[in-house]
N, C-alpha and C positions, 0 to 999 in steps of 0.2 A: 279111702285112698285119695278122694278129691282134695282133702286139705293138704296132704303131703305133696301132691302135684303142684298146687298153688304155691306152697311154701318154697318148693324147689325153684319154681319160675321166678318168684320174687327174689330169692337168694342170689340166683345167677345174675339177675338184672342189676343188683347192687354191688356185685363183686368185681366187675371190670371186663376186659375185652377177651376173656378166654373163649367165649362163644358169642357170636353176633346175635343181636336181638331178633333180627329177621329169622335166623335159623331156629331160635327158641320158639318163636310164635308159630312156626310151621312144623315143629316137632311133635311127636306123639308123647304120651306120658311115659312110656317105657324108655324112650330116647332121653328124656329128662333124667331118669334114674341113672343111666350110664354116664351121662355128661356132667353130672353134679360135681362141682369142685370139692376139694377137701374141706372139712368142717372148720369154720372160723369161730371160735368161742366168743369173740368180741362182737359178732353180728347179732342184732336183735332178732333176726329171723333164722339164724344158723341152725337152730334146733328143730326146725320145722319137720324135717324128715324123720326125727326121732321122737315125735310126739307119743307119749305112752298111751294116750287115748285119742287116736286120730279121727274119731267119728262121734263127737258128743251130739246129743239130740238137738238139732237146729230148731225143731219145732218148740222145744221148751224155752230156748233163748228168745225166739220170736214172740212167744206167748207172754213171757214175763215182761219183755220190753214193751209190747203193745199195751199191756195192762198197767204199765208204770210201776211194777213191783220191784223197785230198785233196792229195797232193803232185804229182799229174799236172798238168803245165802247161796241158793242154787245158781243164781245168775252169775255171781262172781266166781263160783266154783267152775261152772261150765265154760266160762271165758278164761279161766286160769289167770285172773288178774293178779294173783300173788306171785306169778312167775313172769318176770319181765321178758324172758326170751321167747315165750310161747304166746303171751297175751295178744300181741299185735296180729298174729296170724289168725287166732280164734276170732278176734273182733272183726277183722276184714271179712271173714266167712260169714259171721253173724249179720253184718251190715248188708252183705250181698243177699242173704236170705230174706232180709226185710225190704227188698227193693219194691215190693208191692205196697208197702206202707212207709213211704219216705219220712213222714212226720215222726213215726216211732224210731226209724233209723237215726234221725237227727238227734232225738232225745237220748238214744243209746250212746251215740258218739259223744254228746256233751257229758253224759253221766260218767262214761269211761274216763274222760279228761279230768274229772273231779276226784278220781281215785288216787290216793297218795303215792302208790308205787307204780302207777302206769304213766307212760308217755306215748303220745301218738307218734307214729312213724310216717314217712312219706307215703308208704303203701296204704295205711289206714285212712289217711287224708284223701288220697286219690280215689279209693273205693267209695268213701263217703261222698265226695264231690260228684262222682258218676251216678250214684244212687239218687242223690238229691236233684241233680240236673234231669235225670230220667223222670223224676216225679214232679218236675216243674217248680221246684223250690230253688229258684235261681239266685235269689239274694243270699240265702244260706250257703249254697254251693260256692258262690263267688267269695264269700267271707272265708270259707275253708281253704280255697285256693290261695287267697291272700296270706293266710296263716302258713300255708305250705311253703310259699315263696320266702317269707320272712324267717321261718324256722330253719330252712335249709340253705339260706343264702351263703353262709360261710363254710358249708360242708361239701364233700366231694359229690354227694348224691344230687346236688343242685344241677350239675351239668347233664344229668340223665333223667330229669323229671319228665320229659316228653316220653322217654322209653317206659317209665313206670306208669304213666297215664295210658299208654297204648296197651300194656300188659293187663292192667286192672280194668280196662274197658271190657275185656272179654269176661273176666270174672264177674263184673257187675251186670253183664248182659245189656250194656248200653251202646247200641250201634251208632248213635248220633255223634256228631263232631262238635256239638255245642260247648262241651267242657274245654276242648282245645282252644276254641275261640275265646272263651272266658279267661283261660289261663294266659293267653297272649295279651288280652286286654289288661289283666291285672299287672303284668310286667310293665306295660306301657304306662298305666296310670300311676304306678309306683315310681316312675322315672328311670326304670332299668331299661333304657332304650336299646343299648347294644345287646343286652341279654334277650330282649324281645325279638330283635333281628335274628339272633342265633336260633331262637326257638322256632322262628318262621322257617329257617333252613332245615331244622330237624323234623319239623312237621311235614315239610314238603317231601322229605325222603320217604315218608310213609304215605305219600299222596293225600295228605290232609292239609287243608288250607284254612286260615282264619277268614272271617267275612271281610269283604272289601271295606265296609265301614270301619272295621277295626284297623285295617291296614292304612286307611286314610288318616285315622287318628294318630298312628305312629308316625306316618310321614309328616303330618302337621307339626308334631312335637319335635321331630328331628329338625325341621325347617326353623321353628321358633328358637331352637337352641343353637341355630347357626352352624349346624354340622353339615356343611355343604356336600362333601364327598359322600358321607353316609346317606344323605338325602337323595342324591343322584343315584347312588347304588341301589337303594331300596326302591326307588321309583322304577328303575330298570328291572328289578326283580318282580315287581307287580306286573309290569308289562310282559315280562318273559315267562310268567307262570300261567299265561293264558286266562288271566282274569279279565273282566270287562270293565276297565277304568271308566269312571263317570267324569262329568265336567268338573266335579269337585276335586277329583284326584289331580287332573291337569292344572286346575286353578291354583292348588297349593304350590306346585312346583313353579308355575309361571310367576306367581306373585313373589315367591321367595327369590327366584333368580333375578327378577327385575329389581328388587330391593338390594340385591347384592351387586347390581350394576352389570351383571353378566347377560347382556342383551342377546348375544349370539346363542347361548344355551337356551334362553327363554324363547327365542324365535324357533329354535329347533324343536322344543317341546310343543310349541304352538302348531308347527307343521305336522308333527306326529299326531297331535290331537285331531286335526282335520283329516289326516290320512286314515285314521282309525274310525272315521265317521262320527266323531263326537262334536256336536255343534258348540262353538264358543258362545258364552253368554255375556251379559253386561259386566260381570266381575272379571272375566277374561280380558275383555277389551280395556276395561279401566286400568287393570294392572299393567298391560303392555303400553298403553298410551301414557300413563303416569310415569312408567320407567323410562320410556323414550323421551318424554318431556323433561324430566329431571336431568337427563344426560345431554339435553340440547339437541336431540335428534328429532326436530320438529317435522321434517319431511316424512319420516317414517311414522310419526304420530298422526300426521294428516292422512297418510295412506290407510292406517288402521281405522281412523275415523270414517273413512269412506266405506269400509267394510261393515261398519255398524249399521244396523237396521233401525227403522223408526220404532220397531217393537221393543228394542232395548230401552228407548226412552220411556215407553209405557211401563216397562218393568221397573224402571227407576222411580217413577211417580207412584207406582203401586207400593214399592218398598217404603217410600216417604210417607204415604198415607197410613200404612200399617204401623210405622214407628210412632207417628203422631197419635194415632188411635190408641196405642198401648202406653201413651204417656212417656215415650222415650224421646230424648233429644237427638236430632239429626247429627251425624258425625261427619268428619272430613270426607270419608269415603263416599257417603251418600250425596253430599253436596257436589263433590267432584264429578260423580256419575251424572248428576242432573245438568251441571254446567256443560260437560262434554256432549251430552246428548242433545241439549238445546242448540249448541253451536253446530253440531252435525246436521241438525234440521234447519239451519239458517234462521233460528229464532233468537236473534242477537239481543233484542230488547229484553226478552224474558231471561236470557243468560246473564245480562248485567243486573237485572233485578234479583236473580238468584244469588249473585255474588254479594250484593248489598245485604240481602236477607241473611246470608251466611255470616257476614261480618257483624251485623247487628245482634245475632244470636250467640256471639262469642266464639265462633269457630274461625280460626285464622286460616286464610287460603295459603297454599304453598305455591312453589314455582310452576308446578304442572297446571294448576288452575289458571294462573295469569298467562302462561305461555299459550294455553289453548285459546283464550280470548284474543290475545295479541295476534296470534297466527291467523285467526279467522278474520279479524279486522284488516290485517295487511292484505289478505286475499281480496277483501272487498274494497281496498283502497282508502279506508277511513283512517288517515294518518292522525287526526286529532284524538280519536279513541285510543290508538296505539300509544301515543305520547302520554295520554292521561293515565293509562294502565301502567306504563313503565315507570312513571313518576311515583305512582302509588306503591309499586313494588319497592322502589328505593326507600321510600319513607318507612316501609315496614322491614327494612334490612334485607330485602331479597334482591338478587342480581338477575336482571333480564338476560335471556339467552343472547350471546354475541351474534348468533346467526339472524336474530330477529330484532336487533336494537335499532329502531327507526331513528333515534336521536343521533346516532353515529353516522347516519346517512346510508345504512345498509338497505 
């Protein structure tokens, strides 16, 4: 009867809203029998409750698969691979029975796919992913999840894949949530960003959450695709889901908002960051100072510089040394961090030398770098250095900040 119960559950999950998934998961097998919708001949699983042999020998299937006896006719017969309506159900049950031997389960899954009259369903793929993830065959499980997404992308079942994963988790006896995190990451990596957000909400309704690392990955991709409203919404969702955002989470949003020129929102995230006890790092300050500098808000940039600690400068030089050690060229971000840090520590000679090194290495400084140096020299009253830097900016096609243009008498 176990197979009939599983088939009924899978059938109802793929049929629509007649019965909620939560109710199904909490129901007994007898309740499933009375709640089962009318038979739909077009469904691959619709004949599950009418299996003429609902209890084939699972030990035989496991034994044949473990021994790799793929040509044994009993294997195809036991799985009913000649019957497209019953084969997925039998295969799902066989895969679950092989959860103690995930390698054999994977071979069985691949063998079934090679059979001419068989097609994997969302359920067989979900069961296989659970079994393989439970057996720590993560790369194979992830590939199956990728195939699951691509094979159902244009079908109605795509919108309920989280529900199918929830139902098949119990069949596969996989209590962990790693499969859900992997599914979420697959959607993100495939570029289905809005679908990944929707899966986050579906998972959350089952009190299942992706790892923060995976959420950061989606947030970063949303930001890079310049989807401002979606980025802000998902950032708020991370905060509102009682996750513990890291400095990396906040840095993604602060950097994105600064590049968008939305300093009000960036400062709001910065305040939230400190409110939640997350200490800003060099990347945080560099994004804010760079954003304020490019917008000509040098007073705010100077205030932020005052918050920076000397330890941030040490971090920047550690980053520089690691990049050089690994044969990497320093980029604009690294040089900018070093110049800002040196200015913050009143090491102006070293800051100018860093600017020259930057130019000599083919990295062109931007307005933020020059404005940082100019602002500091103005505070020190060194007009000659200010004029020299402003003239250098103009030669490079850059425009000095009007608030700090010494040549105009400001």
